[in-house]
C-alpha positions as CSV (number, residue, x, y, z in Angstrom):
1,M,126.2,107.6,173.1
2,N,124.3,109.3,175.7
3,P,121.8,107.0,177.8
4,R,119.1,109.1,177.3
5,W,120.2,109.2,173.3
6,Q,120.1,105.5,173.6
7,K,117.2,105.1,175.4
8,F,115.2,106.7,172.6
9,V,116.4,105.1,170.1
10,F,116.0,101.9,171.8
11,I,112.2,102.9,172.3
12,A,111.9,104.7,168.8
13,T,113.2,102.4,166.2
14,P,110.3,99.6,166.2
15,T,107.8,102.6,166.2
16,I,109.5,103.8,163.2
17,I,109.4,100.0,161.6
18,I,106.0,99.5,162.1
19,F,105.4,103.1,160.4
20,L,107.1,102.1,157.2
21,N,105.7,98.6,157.3
22,F,101.9,100.0,157.5
23,N,103.1,103.1,155.1
24,T,104.1,100.0,152.7
25,Y,100.9,98.1,153.4
26,Q,98.6,101.5,152.8
27,Q,100.3,101.7,149.4
28,R,99.8,97.9,147.7
29,R,96.0,98.1,149.3
30,N,95.7,101.8,147.4
31,H,96.8,100.4,144.7
32,I,94.2,97.4,145.2
33,I,91.8,99.4,145.4
34,S,92.4,101.6,142.6
35,Q,92.6,98.0,140.2
36,I,89.4,97.1,141.1
37,Q,87.9,100.1,140.6
38,E,89.5,100.9,137.2
39,Y,88.6,97.4,135.8
40,N,85.3,97.3,137.2
41,L,86.5,93.9,139.2
42,E,83.8,92.0,140.9
43,I,86.2,91.4,144.3
44,P,85.1,93.2,147.6
45,K,87.2,96.1,148.6
46,P,89.8,95.2,150.9
47,N,89.7,95.3,154.7
48,L,91.5,97.7,156.1
49,F,94.0,95.7,157.8
50,L,95.1,92.2,156.5
51,S,97.1,89.7,157.3
52,P,100.3,89.7,154.8
53,S,99.3,86.3,153.3
54,E,95.8,87.8,152.9
55,L,97.1,90.9,151.3
56,K,99.4,87.9,149.0
57,G,96.5,86.1,148.4
58,L,94.7,89.4,147.0
59,E,97.3,91.1,144.8
60,M,97.4,87.6,142.8
61,D,94.4,87.0,142.5
62,V,93.4,91.2,141.3
63,S,96.8,90.1,139.2
64,H,95.2,87.4,137.3
65,K,91.9,88.9,136.8
66,V,93.2,92.5,135.5
67,K,95.6,90.2,133.4
68,L,92.5,88.2,132.1
69,Y,90.8,91.6,131.1
70,E,93.6,93.0,129.2
71,D,93.0,89.7,127.1
72,K,90.0,89.9,126.7
73,K,90.7,93.8,125.6
74,D,93.5,92.6,123.0
75,L,90.8,89.8,121.4
76,L,88.5,92.0,120.9
77,H,90.2,94.5,119.7
78,D,91.7,91.2,117.6
79,A,87.6,90.9,116.5
80,Q,87.1,94.4,115.4
81,K,90.1,94.3,112.7
82,I,88.6,91.6,111.1
83,G,85.7,92.4,110.9
84,L,84.5,90.1,113.5
85,A,81.0,91.3,115.5
86,V,80.9,89.3,118.8
87,E,78.2,88.5,120.9
88,P,78.4,91.2,124.6
89,G,79.6,88.8,127.6
90,L,81.5,85.9,125.4
91,S,84.0,84.4,127.6
92,R,87.6,84.8,126.6
93,I,88.3,81.2,125.6
94,D,84.6,81.3,123.2
95,L,85.6,85.1,122.1
96,E,89.5,83.0,121.2
97,E,87.6,80.2,119.3
98,R,85.3,82.5,117.2
99,I,88.8,84.3,116.1
100,S,90.6,81.3,115.2
101,T,87.5,80.1,113.4
102,H,86.8,83.2,111.7
103,K,89.9,83.9,110.5
104,K,90.3,79.6,108.8
105,N,87.2,80.8,107.3
106,R,88.5,83.7,105.9
107,L,91.4,82.1,104.6
108,I,89.5,79.0,103.1
109,L,87.6,82.3,101.2
110,A,90.6,83.9,99.8
111,V,91.8,80.3,98.7
112,R,88.7,79.4,96.9
113,E,88.7,83.1,95.1
114,K,92.2,82.1,94.3
115,Q,91.6,78.9,92.4
116,Q,88.3,80.4,90.3
117,S,90.7,83.4,89.3
118,L,93.4,81.0,88.3
119,S,90.5,78.7,86.3
120,F,90.8,75.7,88.4
121,E,87.9,72.8,88.3
122,G,85.7,72.9,91.0
123,V,85.7,74.9,94.2
124,F,84.7,74.1,97.6
125,A,83.1,75.7,100.8
126,P,84.2,77.6,103.8
127,A,84.2,75.2,107.2
128,P,81.3,76.3,109.4
129,I,82.1,76.9,113.2
130,E,81.2,74.0,113.7
131,S,82.7,71.5,111.3
132,K,86.6,70.1,110.6
133,P,88.6,70.9,108.0
134,N,88.1,67.4,106.2
135,I,84.8,68.6,104.6
136,W,87.5,70.4,102.3
137,N,88.4,69.0,99.1
138,L,91.6,68.1,99.9
139,G,92.7,67.8,95.7
140,L,92.2,71.5,95.4
141,I,95.1,72.6,98.1
142,G,97.4,69.8,97.5
143,L,96.2,67.3,99.5
144,S,94.7,64.0,97.7
145,Y,96.1,61.3,98.3
146,T,96.6,57.9,96.5
147,K,96.9,54.1,98.0
148,V,100.5,52.9,97.6
149,G,100.5,49.1,99.2
150,P,100.2,49.0,102.6
151,I,100.2,53.3,102.8
152,E,98.6,56.2,101.2
153,V,100.8,59.0,100.3
154,M,99.9,62.3,99.5
155,Q,100.2,63.1,95.6
156,Y,101.3,66.5,95.3
157,E,104.0,67.9,97.9
158,G,103.1,70.1,100.2
159,T,101.8,73.7,98.9
160,Y,101.5,77.2,100.2
161,A,98.0,76.9,100.6
162,S,97.5,73.7,102.2
163,A,100.2,74.6,105.2
164,W,97.9,77.6,105.1
165,L,95.2,75.9,106.1
166,L,97.2,73.4,108.4
167,G,97.7,76.9,110.6
168,M,101.0,77.8,109.2
169,D,101.1,81.9,109.5
170,N,101.7,84.2,106.6
171,T,102.3,81.5,104.1
172,A,99.1,83.3,102.5
173,E,100.9,86.3,101.6
174,N,103.1,84.3,98.6
175,G,101.9,84.9,95.4
176,C,101.7,80.9,94.2
177,L,99.3,79.8,96.4
178,F,99.7,76.2,94.7
179,C,103.9,76.2,94.2
180,S,105.6,73.5,96.3
181,I,106.6,75.0,100.0
182,Q,109.7,74.9,101.6
183,V,109.1,74.1,105.7
184,S,111.6,72.6,108.3
185,F,111.7,69.7,109.8
186,A,109.9,70.1,112.7
187,K,107.6,72.1,110.8
188,A,106.9,70.0,108.9
189,K,105.6,67.4,111.4
190,E,103.7,70.4,113.3
191,L,101.8,70.3,110.2
192,A,101.3,66.6,110.1
193,D,99.5,66.5,113.3
194,H,97.3,69.3,112.2
195,L,95.8,67.4,109.5
196,S,95.6,64.5,111.3
197,L,93.4,66.1,114.3
198,S,91.5,67.6,111.4
199,M,90.8,64.3,110.3
200,D,90.3,62.6,113.7
201,L,93.1,60.5,112.9
202,T,96.2,60.1,115.8
203,P,98.8,63.5,115.9
204,C,102.1,60.7,115.3
205,Y,104.2,63.3,116.5
206,Q,102.3,64.9,119.2
207,Q,101.7,61.4,121.0
208,Q,105.1,59.9,120.0
209,V,103.3,56.9,118.1
210,L,105.3,54.7,116.4
211,A,104.9,55.1,113.0
212,A,103.5,51.3,112.3
213,Q,101.1,51.9,115.0
214,C,99.9,55.6,114.2
215,D,96.6,56.0,112.0
216,G,97.8,59.7,111.4
217,W,99.8,61.4,108.6
218,R,103.8,61.4,109.0
219,L,106.9,61.9,107.4
220,P,108.3,58.4,105.5
221,T,110.4,56.1,106.2
222,K,113.2,55.7,102.8
223,K,111.5,52.3,102.1
224,E,108.1,53.9,102.2
225,W,109.2,57.0,99.8
226,L,111.4,54.0,97.6
227,E,107.8,52.4,97.3
228,A,106.1,55.4,96.8
229,R,108.5,56.8,93.9
230,G,108.1,53.2,92.0
231,P,110.7,51.5,89.4
232,I,113.9,53.5,88.9
233,D,113.7,52.9,84.9
234,Q,110.5,54.4,84.4
235,K,110.3,57.7,82.7
236,W,110.8,61.3,84.2
237,E,109.8,64.1,83.0
238,Y,111.8,66.1,85.4
239,L,114.6,65.8,88.0
240,T,115.4,69.1,89.5
241,V,114.2,72.4,89.7
242,N,115.8,75.6,88.6
243,P,118.0,76.9,91.5
244,S,116.7,80.4,91.9
245,D,113.2,79.1,92.5
246,S,112.7,78.4,96.2
247,S,109.0,77.6,95.4
248,P,108.3,75.6,92.1
249,K,104.8,74.8,91.3
250,T,103.8,71.3,92.2
251,G,101.8,68.3,89.6
252,T,102.8,70.7,86.4
253,V,104.1,67.8,84.8
254,S,102.8,64.0,84.8
255,P,102.9,61.8,87.8
256,N,105.3,59.0,88.2
257,I,103.5,55.6,88.0
258,N,101.5,55.5,91.3
259,E,100.1,59.0,90.4
260,I,102.2,60.5,92.1
261,F,103.7,64.2,91.0
262,D,106.8,65.9,92.3
263,I,108.4,62.4,94.0
264,V,111.6,62.8,92.0
265,G,112.8,66.9,91.2
266,N,111.2,69.6,91.9
267,L,112.0,70.1,96.0
268,P,114.2,67.3,98.1
269,E,111.2,66.4,100.5
270,W,111.8,65.3,104.7
271,L,112.2,61.9,105.4
272,S,110.9,60.5,109.0
273,D,115.0,60.8,110.2
274,G,115.1,64.2,109.4
275,S,117.5,63.4,105.5
276,L,116.2,64.4,102.5
277,I,115.0,62.7,99.7
278,G,113.9,63.0,95.8
279,E,116.5,65.6,94.9
280,K,116.8,62.5,91.7
281,P,115.5,59.0,91.5
282,T,118.3,57.6,93.0
283,G,117.1,59.3,96.6
284,T,119.4,60.7,99.2
285,S,119.5,64.4,98.4
286,K,121.7,67.2,100.6
287,T,121.5,68.6,103.8
288,S,119.2,72.0,104.5
289,S,117.3,73.7,107.1
290,V,114.1,73.2,105.1
291,A,112.6,71.4,102.6
292,G,109.3,70.2,100.9
293,F,107.3,67.6,102.3
294,R,104.7,64.9,101.6
295,L,102.5,63.3,104.1
296,Y,102.1,59.9,104.5
297,K,100.2,57.1,106.3
298,N,99.1,53.3,106.7
299,Y,96.6,52.3,104.9
300,K,93.7,51.7,106.9
301,K,90.4,49.9,105.2
302,E,87.3,51.6,105.7
């Protein structure tokens, strides 16, 4: 290469690099300014010259605030869709809580309306925002329980209504709210923890507490199921459900000797080890990815 050209390239190259870097810097800075203006962010307009680390930090700050803005915008849209009026300036966290509570209260009202249309005895009031679900009349949604020896056992299998009110999505769309619901093993444990939390009890699975040390709701051991089932020679009015009926009604025939409905027949139920039981009086049922569930807890004398 000609020496003169070599000298020119040697001088021009750093200048070109500096120009390209400054141009990139300006593009990034202008993008930050446009986002601050578009979202009306409470961030000072950046100085003309920032170090690379300052520019990167400012980009991260702006990106975080834009995401919070978009999240809140989505929440406000959700609130509008469900007819929830919210005060101006409500924080994103408060808004999420208000929407969640409003949805749950609407669900409770819908279940109550369904109960009334089906001529169920008694109704329960929707929970106000400040209260916990333990004020519900649990019997009306399949969550009443009875004492059997050292444990307390749900008298009914988990229903669409009980799973719905414990936070399981889309179950309310089922036409039979008081039919037994089939869920996965993981979902059964999740619903048990939700009920425990709503009643200020220890969530056994969330905190991985041993059954003997946990006061919350959980799935039973085989020994506990056998105790809840009672003597095998008692009269069973039902043994199996119609195979084509994946969500049979619970509590439609007489309970067993312990006043527990459908502990045999209807749907097989999850045990604490992930196996199934209850299809027949003798015990273990065939495996499946979904099954009915019934919750148990240790009896605690008040």
